[in-house]
C-alpha positions in Angstrom: 0.6 -63.6 -57.7 2.5 -60.6 -57.7 0.0 -59.2 -60.3 -3.1 -59.6 -57.8 -4.6 -56.4 -56.6 -6.7 -55.3 -53.6 -9.3 -54.7 -56.2 -9.0 -57.9 -57.3 -8.5 -59.6 -54.5 -11.7 -58.0 -53.3 -14.0 -58.6 -56.4 -12.7 -62.4 -56.3 -14.3 -62.5 -52.8 -17.4 -60.8 -53.8 -16.7 -58.1 -51.5 -15.5 -54.8 -54.0 -17.8 -52.5 -51.4 -14.8 -52.8 -48.9 -12.4 -51.3 -51.5 -12.6 -47.5 -50.8 -12.2 -48.5 -46.8 -9.0 -51.1 -47.4 -7.4 -48.6 -49.6 -7.7 -45.4 -47.6 -5.9 -47.6 -44.9 -3.4 -48.4 -47.1 -4.1 -52.2 -46.9 -2.3 -54.3 -49.8 -2.4 -57.8 -51.1 1.1 -58.3 -49.6 0.3 -57.3 -46.1 -2.7 -60.0 -46.0 -0.5 -62.5 -47.7 2.2 -62.3 -45.6 0.7 -62.6 -42.3 1.4 -58.5 -41.2 -2.2 -57.7 -41.1 -4.2 -60.1 -38.4 -8.0 -61.2 -38.7 -8.4 -58.8 -35.6 -6.7 -56.0 -37.6 -8.6 -56.4 -40.6 -12.0 -57.1 -38.5 -11.1 -53.5 -37.3 -11.8 -52.3 -40.7 -14.7 -54.5 -42.1 -17.2 -57.2 -40.9 -15.2 -60.0 -39.3 -16.9 -62.8 -41.3 -15.7 -60.7 -44.5 -12.1 -60.3 -43.0 -12.0 -64.0 -42.8 -13.4 -64.6 -46.1 -10.8 -62.0 -47.6 -7.6 -63.4 -45.5 -8.5 -66.9 -46.5 -8.7 -66.1 -50.2 -5.3 -63.7 -50.0 -3.3 -66.7 -48.2 -4.6 -69.1 -50.0 -3.6 -67.3 -53.2 -0.1 -67.1 -51.8 0.3 -70.8 -51.3 0.0 -71.5 -55.5 2.1 -70.8 -58.0 -1.3 -70.2 -60.0 -3.9 -67.7 -59.3 -7.1 -69.0 -57.8 -10.1 -69.6 -60.8 -11.8 -66.7 -59.4 -9.1 -64.3 -60.0 -9.2 -65.2 -64.0 -11.4 -63.2 -66.1 -13.8 -66.0 -67.7 -13.3 -64.4 -71.1 -9.4 -63.4 -71.4 -8.4 -66.3 -69.3 -5.7 -63.7 -67.4 -5.9 -62.3 -63.9 -8.4 -59.4 -63.9 -7.4 -55.8 -63.4 -10.5 -54.3 -62.9 -13.2 -56.7 -61.8 -16.9 -56.1 -62.4 -20.0 -58.5 -62.0 -22.1 -58.7 -64.9 -26.2 -59.2 -64.5 -25.6 -63.0 -65.1 -23.8 -62.8 -61.6 -19.9 -64.0 -63.1 -17.2 -61.5 -62.4 -15.3 -60.5 -65.6 -12.4 -57.8 -66.3 -14.3 -54.9 -67.1 -12.5 -54.4 -70.6 -13.6 -58.0 -71.4 -16.6 -58.0 -70.9 -17.3 -54.3 -72.0 -15.8 -55.6 -75.5 -17.9 -58.7 -75.1 -21.5 -56.8 -74.7 -20.6 -54.3 -77.6 -20.7 -57.2 -79.9 -23.0 -59.8 -78.2 -26.6 -59.6 -76.5 -26.2 -62.8 -74.5 -24.1 -63.7 -71.4 -20.3 -65.1 -72.2 -20.9 -67.6 -69.1 -24.4 -68.9 -69.8 -24.7 -68.2 -73.9 -28.6 -66.8 -72.7 -30.0 -63.3 -73.6 -29.4 -60.7 -71.2 -31.7 -60.7 -68.2 -34.2 -57.8 -68.2 -34.7 -55.8 -65.0 -37.1 -53.3 -64.0 -36.8 -49.8 -62.3 -38.9 -46.3 -62.2 -37.5 -43.4 -63.9 -36.1 -40.8 -61.6 -35.2 -37.9 -64.0 -35.3 -37.8 -67.8 -34.7 -34.8 -70.1 -34.2 -34.5 -73.8 -30.9 -36.4 -73.9 -30.3 -38.6 -71.2 -31.9 -39.8 -67.6 -31.8 -42.1 -64.4 -33.7 -45.1 -63.4 -33.9 -46.2 -60.0 -33.7 -50.3 -60.2 -36.6 -52.2 -58.1 -34.0 -54.0 -56.4 -32.9 -50.8 -54.4 -29.4 -50.5 -56.3 -27.9 -47.4 -57.4 -29.7 -45.3 -59.9 -28.2 -46.1 -63.5 -27.7 -43.8 -66.4 -29.4 -44.6 -70.0 -28.9 -42.1 -72.9 -31.7 -41.3 -75.3 -30.4 -43.7 -77.8 -30.9 -46.6 -75.4 -34.6 -46.3 -75.2 -36.2 -49.1 -77.3 -38.7 -47.0 -79.4 -39.7 -43.4 -80.7 -43.0 -43.4 -78.1 -40.8 -44.3 -75.2 -38.5 -41.1 -76.4 -41.3 -38.8 -76.5 -43.6 -40.0 -73.4 -41.0 -40.8 -70.6 -41.5 -39.2 -67.4 -40.1 -39.4 -63.8 -41.9 -42.3 -61.9 -42.8 -44.3 -65.3 -41.9 -48.0 -64.7 -39.8 -49.4 -67.3 -37.6 -52.4 -68.1 -33.8 -52.6 -69.3 -30.8 -54.4 -69.7 -27.6 -53.8 -68.2 -24.8 -52.8 -70.4 -21.7 -50.9 -70.6 -21.0 -47.6 -71.8 -17.7 -46.8 -74.0 -15.7 -46.0 -70.6 -16.8 -49.7 -69.5 -19.5 -47.9 -66.7 -22.7 -49.8 -66.2 -25.9 -48.1 -67.8 -29.2 -49.1 -68.9 -30.1 -50.3 -72.5 -33.0 -51.0 -74.5 -35.4 -49.0 -72.1 -39.1 -49.7 -72.8 -42.4 -48.5 -70.6 -43.9 -51.3 -68.8 
């Protein structure tokens, strides 16, 4: 488990939102695994329930020779270095899911077509724009080439309601693709 990073551990726990805080406090996996940081120490930084989950995962991983399945990318079968959760709810290593989505329009876990989401256009110029997902998540970038058809390209305005699929750009960052007016 020497290759396990804090980012990988938090991704496997489903708690990547705590990375910045714990990283800023110089928390690392060895401090968690080796009982140097207590539950109370960690609960002083993140919610107690989350701290319990992180410690249990870190300490459970220390007892095994093999990493937990949740640390392993289902595409590469390697310990994830940069975990991201895709629209299918599965966590993948960013590089491998980016490569998969560049060639496939299906989930590698379910083989089902990518789910469509809905949102409203926040801004759009001749080249790119941003969509605010209906679920209240962060705004997502899209490029003009990600629009489904020419009529969408010419008529898209702020506050228009659109559907889209999640994709990734060449750097592995999330973006909206196949954007269409609803």
